[in-house]
C-alpha positions in Angstrom: -50.3 -38.1 11.0 -48.9 -41.6 11.3 -46.7 -43.3 8.8 -46.1 -46.9 7.8 -44.0 -48.7 10.4 -40.8 -50.4 9.1 -38.0 -52.3 10.6 -35.4 -50.3 12.5 -31.7 -51.1 11.8 -29.1 -50.0 14.4 -26.5 -50.1 11.7 -28.5 -47.7 9.5 -29.3 -45.2 12.1 -25.7 -45.4 13.2 -24.7 -43.8 9.9 -26.6 -40.6 10.8 -24.4 -37.8 12.1 -26.5 -37.4 15.2 -25.8 -41.0 16.3 -22.4 -41.9 14.7 -20.6 -41.8 18.1 -23.0 -44.0 19.9 -22.2 -47.5 21.0 -23.9 -50.6 19.6 -25.8 -50.9 22.9 -27.0 -47.4 22.6 -28.1 -47.8 19.0 -29.9 -51.0 20.0 -31.8 -49.1 22.7 -32.8 -46.4 20.2 -34.1 -49.0 17.8 -35.9 -50.8 20.6 -37.6 -47.7 22.0 -38.0 -45.8 18.7 -39.2 -46.8 15.3 -38.8 -46.2 11.6 -41.8 -44.8 9.7 -42.4 -44.1 6.1 -44.6 -41.2 5.1 -46.2 -40.6 1.8 -46.2 -37.0 0.4 -48.2 -34.8 2.7 -48.2 -33.4 6.3 -46.3 -35.1 9.1 -47.2 -32.8 12.0 -48.8 -29.3 12.4 -47.5 -26.3 14.2 -49.1 -25.8 17.6 -49.9 -29.4 18.2 -48.5 -31.2 21.3 -44.9 -32.2 20.4 -45.0 -36.0 20.9 -42.1 -37.1 18.7 -38.5 -36.4 17.6 -38.0 -37.0 13.9 -34.7 -37.7 12.1 -34.8 -38.1 8.4 -33.3 -41.3 6.8 -34.1 -40.5 3.2 -36.5 -38.3 1.3 -37.3 -34.6 1.3 -38.8 -32.4 4.1 -40.3 -29.0 4.1 -40.8 -26.9 7.2 -43.4 -24.1 7.4 -44.3 -21.4 9.9 -47.8 -20.0 10.1 -47.8 -16.3 9.3 -51.2 -14.6 9.2 -53.4 -16.9 7.2 -50.6 -18.4 5.2 -48.0 -21.2 5.7 -44.6 -19.7 4.9 -41.8 -22.1 3.8 -38.7 -21.7 6.0 -36.7 -24.8 5.1 -36.6 -27.4 2.3 -33.9 -30.1 2.4 -33.0 -33.7 1.4 -30.0 -34.0 3.6 -29.9 -37.2 5.6 -29.9 -36.8 9.3 -31.8 -33.5 9.5 -34.1 -33.5 12.5 -37.2 -31.7 13.7 -40.1 -32.1 16.2 -39.8 -32.2 20.0 -36.2 -30.9 20.1 -36.7 -29.3 23.5 -38.3 -32.3 25.2 -35.4 -32.5 27.7 -36.6 -29.1 29.2 -39.8 -30.8 30.4 -42.7 -28.8 31.7 -40.6 -25.7 32.0 -41.5 -24.8 28.4 -44.6 -25.4 26.4 -44.0 -28.6 24.5 -45.7 -28.0 21.1 -44.4 -28.1 17.6 -42.9 -24.8 16.6 -43.4 -25.4 12.9 -45.3 -27.6 10.5 -43.5 -30.4 8.6 -44.5 -31.9 5.2 -42.8 -34.4 2.9 -42.8 -34.0 -0.9 -41.9 -37.5 -1.7 -42.0 -40.9 0.1 -39.7 -40.3 3.1 -38.4 -42.4 5.9 -37.8 -41.1 9.5 -36.4 -42.5 12.6 -39.0 -41.5 15.1 -38.4 -41.3 18.9 -41.1 -40.6 21.4 -40.6 -37.2 23.2 -40.5 -38.8 26.7 -37.9 -41.3 25.5 -35.8 -38.6 23.8 -35.8 -36.6 27.1 -34.8 -39.6 29.2 -32.0 -40.6 26.9 -30.6 -37.0 26.7 -30.6 -36.7 30.5 -29.1 -40.2 31.0 -26.5 -40.2 28.2 -25.6 -36.5 28.0 -26.2 -34.9 31.4 -23.5 -32.2 31.0 -24.8 -31.3 27.5 -28.4 -31.1 28.9 -27.2 -28.7 31.6 -25.3 -26.6 29.1 -28.3 -26.5 26.7 -30.7 -25.6 29.6 -28.4 -22.8 30.7 -28.1 -21.6 27.1 -31.9 -21.7 26.6 -33.1 -20.1 29.8 -30.1 -17.8 30.0 -30.9 -16.5 26.6 -34.5 -16.0 27.6 -33.5 -14.2 30.7 -31.1 -12.0 28.9 -33.6 -11.2 26.3 -36.2 -10.2 28.9 -33.7 -8.1 30.8 -32.4 -6.3 27.7 -35.9 -6.0 26.3 -37.0 -4.2 29.5 -33.9 -2.0 29.4 -34.6 -1.2 25.8 -38.2 -0.3 26.6 -36.9 2.0 29.4 -34.4 3.6 27.1 -37.1 4.1 24.5 -39.4 5.6 27.2 -36.7 7.9 28.4 -36.0 9.1 24.8 -39.8 9.6 24.2 -40.1 11.4 27.5 -37.2 13.7 26.7 -38.7 14.4 23.2 -42.1 15.0 24.6 -40.7 17.4 27.3 -38.9 19.3 24.5 -42.0 19.5 22.4 -44.1 20.6 25.4 -41.6 23.2 26.5 -41.8 25.3 23.3 -45.5 26.0 23.3 -45.5 26.3 27.1 -42.7 28.9 27.0 -44.5 30.7 24.2 -47.8 30.8 26.2 -45.9 32.2 29.3 -44.2 34.9 27.2 -47.5 35.8 25.4 -49.3 36.0 28.7 -46.8 38.4 30.2 -46.8 40.6 27.1 -50.6 40.5 27.0 -50.8 41.8 30.6 -48.6 44.7 29.6 -50.6 45.5 26.5 -53.9 45.4 28.3 -52.6 47.9 30.8 -51.4 50.3 28.1 -54.8 49.9 26.3 -56.6 50.9 29.5 -54.3 53.9 29.8 -54.9 54.9 26.2 -58.7 54.5 26.7 -58.5 56.8 29.7 -56.7 59.5 27.7 -59.3 59.2 25.0 -62.1 59.4 27.5 -60.7 62.6 29.0 -61.2 64.5 25.8 -64.4 66.3 24.8 -65.7 63.6 22.6 -69.4 63.1 21.8 -71.0 59.7 22.5 -71.3 59.3 18.7 -67.5 59.5 18.3 -66.9 57.1 21.2 -69.4 54.7 19.7 -67.5 54.9 16.4 -64.2 54.1 18.1 -65.8 51.2 19.9 -67.3 49.9 16.7 -64.0 50.3 14.9 -62.2 48.4 17.7 -64.8 45.5 17.4 -64.4 45.3 13.6 -60.7 45.5 13.9 -60.7 42.5 16.3 -62.8 40.6 13.8 -60.4 41.3 11.0 -57.5 39.9 13.1 -59.3 36.5 13.2 -59.7 36.5 9.4 -56.2 37.8 8.5 -54.9 36.3 5.3 -51.6 34.5 5.1 -49.1 36.6 3.2 -45.8 35.7 1.6 -42.7 37.5 3.1 -42.5 39.7 0.0 -46.2 40.6 0.2 -45.9 41.4 3.9 -42.9 43.6 3.3 -44.6 45.6 0.6 -47.7 46.1 2.7 -45.6 47.2 5.7 -43.9 49.9 3.6 -47.3 51.1 2.4 -48.8 51.3 5.9 -45.6 52.9 7.3 -45.8 55.6 4.7 -49.5 56.2 5.5 -48.8 56.5 9.2 -45.9 58.9 8.6 -48.1 61.0 6.4 -50.7 61.2 9.2 -48.1 62.2 11.7 -48.3 59.0 13.7 -45.1 58.5 15.7 -43.2 55.2 15.4 -45.2 54.2 12.3 -42.5 51.7 11.3 -43.1 49.9 14.6 -46.9 49.7 14.3 -47.0 48.8 10.6 -45.8 45.1 11.0 -48.5 44.5 13.6 -51.3 45.9 11.5 -50.1 43.9 8.5 -50.1 40.7 10.6 -53.6 41.5 11.6 -54.8 41.9 8.0 -55.3 45.7 8.1 -54.6 47.8 5.0 -54.6 51.5 4.0 -58.3 51.3 3.1 -59.1 50.2 6.6 -57.0 53.0 8.1 -58.7 55.6 5.9 -62.0 54.4 7.4 -60.5 55.0 10.9 -59.2 58.5 9.9 -62.6 59.4 8.5 -64.4 58.3 11.7 -62.4 60.4 14.2 -61.1 63.9 14.5 -57.6 64.6 13.3 -56.3 65.5 16.8 -57.3 62.2 18.3 -56.2 60.1 15.4 -52.7 59.2 16.9 -54.4 58.1 20.2 -57.0 56.1 18.2 -54.3 54.4 16.1 -52.3 53.6 19.3 -55.5 52.2 20.9 -56.2 50.1 17.9 -52.6 48.9 17.9 -53.0 47.6 21.4 -56.3 46.0 20.4 -54.6 44.2 17.5 -51.6 43.2 19.7 -53.9 41.7 22.4 -55.9 39.8 19.8 -52.7 38.4 18.3 -51.3 37.5 21.7 -54.5 35.7 22.6 -54.3 33.8 19.3 -50.7 32.8 20.2 -51.8 31.6 23.6 -54.7 29.7 22.1 -52.3 28.1 19.5 -49.8 27.2 22.3 -52.3 25.7 24.6 -53.9 23.8 21.7 -50.5 22.5 20.8 -50.0 21.3 24.4 -53.4 19.6 24.4 -52.6 18.0 21.1 -49.3 16.7 22.5 -51.0 15.3 25.6 -53.6 13.6 23.5 -50.9 12.1 21.3 -49.1 10.8 24.4 -52.3 9.2 25.6 -52.9 7.7 22.2 -49.3 6.4 22.1 -49.4 4.9 25.5 -53.1 3.8 25.1 -53.9 5.0 28.7 -57.4 4.2 29.9 -58.0 2.0 26.8 -58.7 -1.7 26.3 -55.5 -3.6 25.4 -57.3 -5.2 22.4 -59.7 -3.1 20.3 -60.6 -2.0 16.8 -58.0 0.7 16.1 -57.3 3.2 13.4 -53.7 2.6 12.3 -53.4 6.2 11.1 -54.1 7.6 14.5 -51.5 5.2 15.9 -48.9 6.2 13.2 -49.6 10.0 13.8 -49.2 9.7 17.5 -45.9 7.8 17.2 -44.5 10.2 14.6 -45.4 13.1 16.9 -43.8 11.5 19.9 -40.7 10.9 17.9 -40.6 14.2 16.1 -37.8 15.4 18.3 -35.7 12.4 17.4 -36.6 12.6 13.7 -35.4 16.3 13.6 -35.8 18.9 11.0 -33.4 17.5 8.4 -35.5 14.4 7.8 -38.6 15.0 5.7 -41.6 12.9 6.7 -44.1 12.1 4.0 -47.5 10.5 4.8 -49.2 8.5 2.0 -52.3 7.3 3.9 -55.3 5.5 2.4 -57.9 7.0 4.7 -60.5 4.7 3.3 -59.0 1.7 5.1 -61.1 0.4 8.0 -60.2 0.1 11.6 -58.5 -3.3 12.4 -58.6 -5.6 15.5 -55.3 -5.0 17.2 -53.2 -4.3 20.3 -52.6 -0.6 19.7 -50.0 0.0 22.4 -47.9 -2.8 21.0 -48.3 -1.7 17.4 -47.0 1.7 18.5 -44.0 -0.1 19.8 -43.5 -1.7 16.3 -43.8 1.7 14.6 -41.3 3.2 17.1 -38.7 0.5 16.4 -39.1 0.8 12.6 -39.0 4.6 12.6 -36.0 4.6 15.0 -34.2 2.3 12.6 -35.1 4.4 9.6 -33.8 7.6 11.3 -30.6 5.8 12.3 -30.1 4.7 8.7 -30.7 8.2 7.3 -28.3 9.7 9.9 -25.7 7.1 8.8 -26.1 8.4 5.2 -25.5 12.0 6.1 -28.5 13.0 8.2 -30.7 14.3 5.4 -33.3 12.2 3.8 -37.0 11.2 3.6 -39.1 8.9 5.7 -42.2 7.8 3.9 -45.0 6.2 5.8 -47.6 4.5 3.5 -50.8 2.6 4.1 -52.7 0.6 1.6 -55.0 -2.4 1.2 -53.3 -5.7 0.3 -56.0 -8.3 -0.5 -57.4 -9.2 3.0 -54.7 -7.4 4.9 -53.7 -3.9 5.6 -50.2 -2.7 4.6 -48.1 -0.3 6.6 -44.8 0.5 4.9 -41.9 2.5 6.2 -39.5 3.6 3.5 -36.3 5.5 4.1 -33.5 6.9 2.0 -30.7 5.7 4.3 -27.7 3.5 3.8 -29.7 0.3 3.3 -29.2 -3.2 4.8 -26.4 -5.4 3.4 -27.7 -8.4 1.6 -25.7 -10.7 4.0 -27.6 -9.3 7.0 -31.1 -9.3 5.7 -31.8 -12.8 6.6 -30.7 -12.2 10.2 -32.1 -8.8 11.1 -35.2 -10.3 12.9 -32.9 -12.7 15.0 -32.7 -11.8 18.7 -29.5 -9.8 19.6 -28.5 -9.3 16.0 -27.8 -5.6 15.2 -26.0 -3.7 12.6 -25.6 -0.6 14.9 -22.4 0.1 16.7 -21.8 -1.4 20.1 -23.9 0.4 22.7 -26.3 1.8 20.2 -28.5 -1.2 19.6 -29.5 -4.3 21.5 -30.6 -6.3 18.5 -34.1 -6.8 20.0 -36.1 -4.1 18.4 -36.9 -6.0 15.2 -37.2 -9.3 17.1 -39.8 -7.7 19.4 -41.5 -6.2 16.4 -41.6 -9.5 14.6 -43.2 -11.3 17.6 -45.8 -8.5 18.0 -46.8 -8.6 14.4 -46.6 -12.3 13.7 -47.3 -14.0 16.9 -49.8 -11.5 18.4 -51.5 -10.1 15.4 -51.2 -13.0 13.0 -49.6 -10.7 10.4 -46.3 -10.6 8.7 -43.3 -8.3 8.5 -40.8 -8.2 5.7 -38.0 -6.0 4.3 -36.7 -4.9 0.9 -33.5 -2.9 0.9 -30.9 -1.3 -1.3 -28.9 1.8 -0.6 -31.2 4.8 -0.7 -34.4 2.7 -0.6 -35.2 0.5 2.3 -38.8 -0.6 2.9 -40.2 -2.4 6.0 -43.6 -3.7 5.2 -46.0 -4.7 8.0 -49.1 -6.7 6.9 -52.0 -7.0 9.4 -55.3 -8.8 9.0 -58.3 -6.6 8.1 -60.8 -9.1 9.5 -61.4 -9.6 13.1 -59.1 -12.1 14.8 -59.8 -13.7 18.2 -58.0 -12.0 21.0 -54.8 -13.7 21.9 -53.6 -14.0 25.5 -51.1 -11.4 26.5 
């Protein structure tokens, strides 16, 4: 938007703090190559447009906005003379994308000194060559440092996740190995017990009854009810007494296995009625091995299912073999991230999920959203650990007008009010030296805001910190990576 051209006075622009040290000749050149423009209330330039001008306010009021999702969020409002905006990085030339990084509006008639971007770049390089070199070094050095530390942080996070995943995989794998070894031993004993039974003078009808009892016992194992510790203890005592009354040796060893399998006295009475008294101990022993093999196979099945679930979660987290941009279920992403971080979260932190399962899938970059969840969960765990190590992490999803809300709430120490405005700045961290790079929230902000056109905000007080991520529900055009 163009304003009304007005005369440029070297004396007037010389009163601005940017230009107060310039010589009359330099001020004359600025006025000769620049101009003064007066803008009525409304937009001056829009974020994302080619940055063609450098603006310095002479009088009036300006407001700067950043585009967040579908909204313009006000970031600065000022009436201070000499404030500047626009093509502030023109001196970097083609090495950076020369577009406006924000939108500027004026709320009252406002005058600016306006300098074309090319002229601003030439003057900077001619009048302040040392400053330009220093600024270039600061700008590109900061970018390089940010990339290097960002890559290092991702590697550290990957190492932490790998260690956690290895730990989680080790438990069910070790359980499966132990169960397999025990199962082999029990099957061998069951074959031996069957051989003893077969050596007796038992009619085919009795053997058929034994086989039938074995089959029905195996079916009961699969349907065994879950008992409380007190209920299980009472039932073990009852079964142990029954086994002792029948002269079964080591009844106290067998009873817990039968209780775990859901067997009771009524069932054992059926077994006793089906076989002769002299073979009852062998039959009970045989059924004991049957129950143990069923329980061991259940344990192996549970362990291998757990391993498969962990591998699926790892694939979901890393988004292997999936398109970078897709319609994703945020709950699947959250669950996979929580599972991957379960080792780091530990048992002293309670995780509460308050999901609105009716929410639709959203257009997103799932692998990058998982990185956001990782950073926010990691910060929450750190805050809870700083508050004593015990607390609650609540993950909530809900609709919010035309967006989807993902909220991470922790009961940690909170974020000091003085730091809340800086936590999304690169390299700013409240963690001790060596524990944080200050890039986790910066990376999260860029993924949510720049890549997904969403927003991320924080509310905090001791014992109640909430990071809220808002993502568009409707389909957005895929952004370049």
